[in-house]
N, C-alpha and C positions, 0 to 999 in steps of 0.2 A: 433811488438813483435818478438824477435828472439827465436830460439829453446833453446839457452843457458839461456833464461829467464824463461823457463818452468821448474818447479821443478821436478827433478828426471826423471823417465820414459824413460830411455835411449833406451830401446827396441822399444818403440813406435816412438821415434825420428828417429831411424834408419829405421824403416819401412816406415815412411812418406817421409823422404828425399830420400830413395831408390826408391820409386814410381816416384818421380819427376826426379831423375837422370836417370832412365831407360826409361823416356818419356812414361810411362804407367799409367798416372794419370787417375783414374776412373772419369767418368763424374759426379758421385754422391757418396760421402763418408758419412758414418754415424759413428760418434765417440760416442761410448757408454761407460759410466763409472759413478761411484757414485758421489754424490755431493762433490764439493771441490777437485776433483781429477785432474782437469786441462783440461777438454774438450774444454772450450772456449779459454784458452791460446794456446792450440794446434791448434785450427782453425785459430787463428790470426797469429801464427808463420808459419803455412803452407801457408796461403794466401800471406804473405810477402815473403816467400821463393820462391814460384811459380813465383811471379812477379819481384823478385830481378834481377837487370841488371848484377850483378857480383857475383852470388851465388857460394859458395864453395861446397865441398862434404858434409859438415855437417850443414851448416847454411847460412843464407843470410848475405850480407856484412854489412848491417845496416847503410850505409852512402850514397848509391845511391839515386837519386831523388824518385824512387819508394818506397824504404825502408823508407825514411823520411816521405813520405805521409802515408804509412801504419802504421807507428808508431804513427802518429797523428790521425789515424782513419779517414782520409779524402781522401783516394785514390778513384778516380771517378769510378774505375772498381771493387771495392769491395762494396757489398751491404749487409746490415744487416736487419734481421728480428728477432723479439723477442716479448714475450708476453707484451701486453699493455692493458690499460683501456680507455674508451671514455673520451675525454676532453670536448665534448659537448654532451648533452643528445640526444640520438636518432641517433647519427652519428657514423657509424662503424669506429674505429680508425685504423691507420696504423702506422708502426714503425717510419716512418720519422717525425711523429708528435713529437717524443721524441728523435730525433737523437742527439741533444745537450746534453740532460740529459744522454744519453747512452754513449757518449764520456767521459763525466765527470766521470761517474760511473766506466767505464772500466779503466780509467787512475788511479783511486783510488784503484781498486781491481778487476782484471779480474777473480778472483776465487769466486766472489760473488755468492750467490744463488738467486733463483727467488723471494723469499719472500722479501729479502733486496732490490732487484731491484724495485719491485712493491711499496714498501714503499718509495723509493726514488722519485717515480713519483706521490706520493700522492694517491695511490690506496685505502688506508685504508682497509676496509673489502671486497672490490670488487675483484673478481677473474680475473686474467689476461687471455688474449685470443689472438690467431692469427686468424684474420678474413678472410672470403672469399674475402673481398675487398683487404686485404693485399696480398692474393694469386694472384689476378689479377694484382696487382702492381709488384709482382715478375715476372710474365710472361711478362709484358710490358718491364721491365728493362732488362730482360735477352735476349729479342729479339732486343734490340738496339745494335748498333755497339760499340765496346770498344773504349774508349777515348784515352788511352795511352798504355796499355800493350797488350800482345797477348791473355790474358784470362779475361773473366768476371767471377767473383766469387760471389756466393750468400751463405752467412752464415746464417743458421737458428738455433738460440739458443733456446733450449728446444722445439724441434719439436713435443713433446707430445701435446703441446698446439694447434697444428693444428686441432686435433680431426677430425671430418668429413670434415672439410674444405680442408684437405689434398687431397681429391679426385680431387680437382680442379687442383692440381699440377702434377697429375700422368703422363700426356702426356709430359709435358715439362721436367720432371725428366727422363722419359724413353727415349725420343728423343729430347735432348736439342739442342739449336742452336750451331753452331760450336764454339769451344774454350770456352765453358761454363762449369763451375764446381760448383756443389752444395756441401756444407759441412753442414751436419745436426748434431746437438749436442743433445744427448739424455741421460737421466738418468734412465728412466723407459721404457724399451722396450715394455712391455706388453700394454702400453698406446698408442702405435704408430700403425697406420693402417698397416696391413700385406702387403697391396698393395704398400705402401710406402717403407716398409723394403725390399721387394723383388726387388726393383729397385735401391738399393744402395749396395755398398761394405762396410761391417761392419768391424770396427776397434775397438777392446775392449781396454779400458784403465782401469787398475786396480787402487786400492787405492795407494796413494803415500807411499813409504817406510818410516818407522818411522825415520830412520837416515837422510833421505833427508828432511823430515819436520823439524827435529831438526836443521839441518844446515841452512835451509832457515830462521828459526826463529832467530838464532844467527846472521845471516847476517843483518836482518832487525831491531832487537831490542837489546838493551843493557841489557842482562840478563845472569844469571848463566847458564852454560851448563846443570846442573842437572835439573833446572827448565824447560829449553827448551825440554829436553828429556821427562820429565813428561808430558808436554803439548802435545807432539807429540804422545805419546802412548795413552793418554786419548782420543784424538780426532781421533785416528784410521785412519790416512791417509787422513783426510779431512783438507786441508790447510786453507779453509775459516773458519772452526770452530777453528782451531789453532790460527788464527789471532784474533778472538773474545776473546778467553781466554787470549792471550798474551797482548791484549789491556786493560786487567783488567775489562772486562765487565761481568765477571761471579762471582758467589759466590764460596766459597771454597767447591767444590762438595763433597769431602770426608766427611767433617763435616756435610754438608747439608744432605747427605744420611744417615749418622749415626743417626742424630737427627730424621729423618723421620721414620726409621725402629723401633727405640725405641718408638717413639710416637705411631706408628701403633700397636706395640705389647702391649703397656700399655693400649691403648684404648680397645683392644679386650679382654684381660685377667685381666686387673685391672681397670675396668670402674669407673671413678670418674669425678667430675666437673673440677678438676685441670688438669687431663689428657686430657679431652676434649678440655679445653682451650689451652693447649700446642699444640695440633694438629691443632687447628684452627689458632693459631698464625703462625705455620709453613706454613700452606696452604696460609695464607695471604701474608707471605714473599715471597714464591716461585711464587705466582701469579703476583708479581710486577716486576720480573726480565726480563720479555719479552719472546716472543716465541722462539727466537733463542737460548737464554740462557737456557730455559726450555728444548729444544731439546738436547743441549750439556749436561745438567744435566742427562737426561734420557740415553743418549749414555754412559755417565760415569757410570751410574748405571748398564747398561748391561755389560759394560767392567768389572766392579767390580764383578758382579755375575759370569762371565766366569772364573775369577781368583779364586773365592771361590770354584767353581766346580772343577777346576784343583787341588786346595789344598785338596779338599775332596777325589778326585780320585787318585791323583798322589803324594800328600803330599808336593808339592812345587809350587811356583809362581816366575817367573823370572821378573815380571813387577811391583810387589808391594814392598813397603819398608816402614820402620818407623811405624807410627801409622796406616797407611793404612793396612799394612801387619798384624799388631797386631789385628786389627778389623776383618780382613778377616779370620785369623786363628781361632779366637774365634767363628765366625759365622759358618765356615765350620766344626768345631768340633761338632756343635749342630744341624745343619740341614742336611737332606739327599739330595742327588743329585736331587731327584724328586721335592723337595721343591724349589731348586734353579731354576729348569726348570719352575715350576709354577710362580715364581716371574718374570722370564724373559718374560713369555707370558704376564703378566700384564704390564710390562714396554714397551714391543713392541707395545701392543695395545694403550698405552697412547701416545707413540711417533707418531703413526699413526694419532691419534685425535688431537694432538698439531699441526701437519702439516696442519690440516684441520680447524684450527681456533676454536677449542672447547673452551668453557668457562673454563679457567684454575682452578678457584676455585671449580667449580662443579667436573671437571675431577680429580683433585688431592684428593679432599675430598672423593669422592665416591670410588676411587681405594684404598684409605688408608684402608678402611674396608676389601677389598679383600686381601690386603697384610697381614693385621692382622690375617685373617683366615688361612694363610699359617703356621704361627708360632704355635708350640706346646710346646716348652720348655721354662719355665719362665726365665731360665738363659740368654736367648737371650737379654733380656732387660738390663742386667748388663754388656754386653761386652763393654769394653773400659771405663766403669765407675769407678770412684775411690770410 
């Protein structure tokens, strides 16, 4: 992958290429950023740039033998570590057990998240891990001579999954063999051992700009510019989430949210068998859209609440339009900022539990009662209704 293939993030590109051009490449880099922001694409582009035989000031050439092998993910001096699950019961897995699956998944979407990767390899409900056995494999490969290039590069995707096994790598990260570079990709810094963090140079990667996500979607999909912009702002700089939405794998989140809030209100203040049935039908529907789409829906709900709060406090929203804006205006006129804050806490908590494989029916149904308790004004149930 070349830097030109990484979406947006021009400042990070300049920083990374500058390190290589100045010949001051740290022996261990940690790329830190939120899901779908490009941490893994940056690692791939950096590895290719370091090993390129005819690199320019801003990018690798893309055509030399080293670049070709990097683009096919088969360069013998680039090694990958990522979360895996055992293929055989009782045998600690290593990343090379899944290297063919890894190449296929990266070719399809280098912005994928760890849940999608684990489902690709049939993990089902098992948790991924980076084992001590994998750490010993890293040490072994990093102590071998390079085959072709001047550098051996070890990419560790989602280094959080090292957990305590990371202690095994402390010495090789701190005092690596000559011409060895570690690139660790992290989304949650608090889950990484401080002893590992202290041995790396941290590079922060922010969420991708909405305009860059929009342009990337237009390049990849045949869609209206307004649709691409709407997807970009809803997914808040997460290109992987934007791909899921653009591929048509999501429900219409604005309508789904509207129906939910109305159902929650009605169940709390107008209890009846029909209102209970409406909520149960909604919960059954949302439980079937899959975990990734549930996460996107909750992200949209949080985005919508932020815009409602802005409408309440500042009287305007620059990101909502049409029926979305009408719904938000009605809601913001009837709820206080404190109520939007309370709803946000509920949705944030739900997002946390969806990521951890909570039962969706139980999660959405139980929190529907919490949402209903936030509402006080009966008019809320009539917003957007004819």
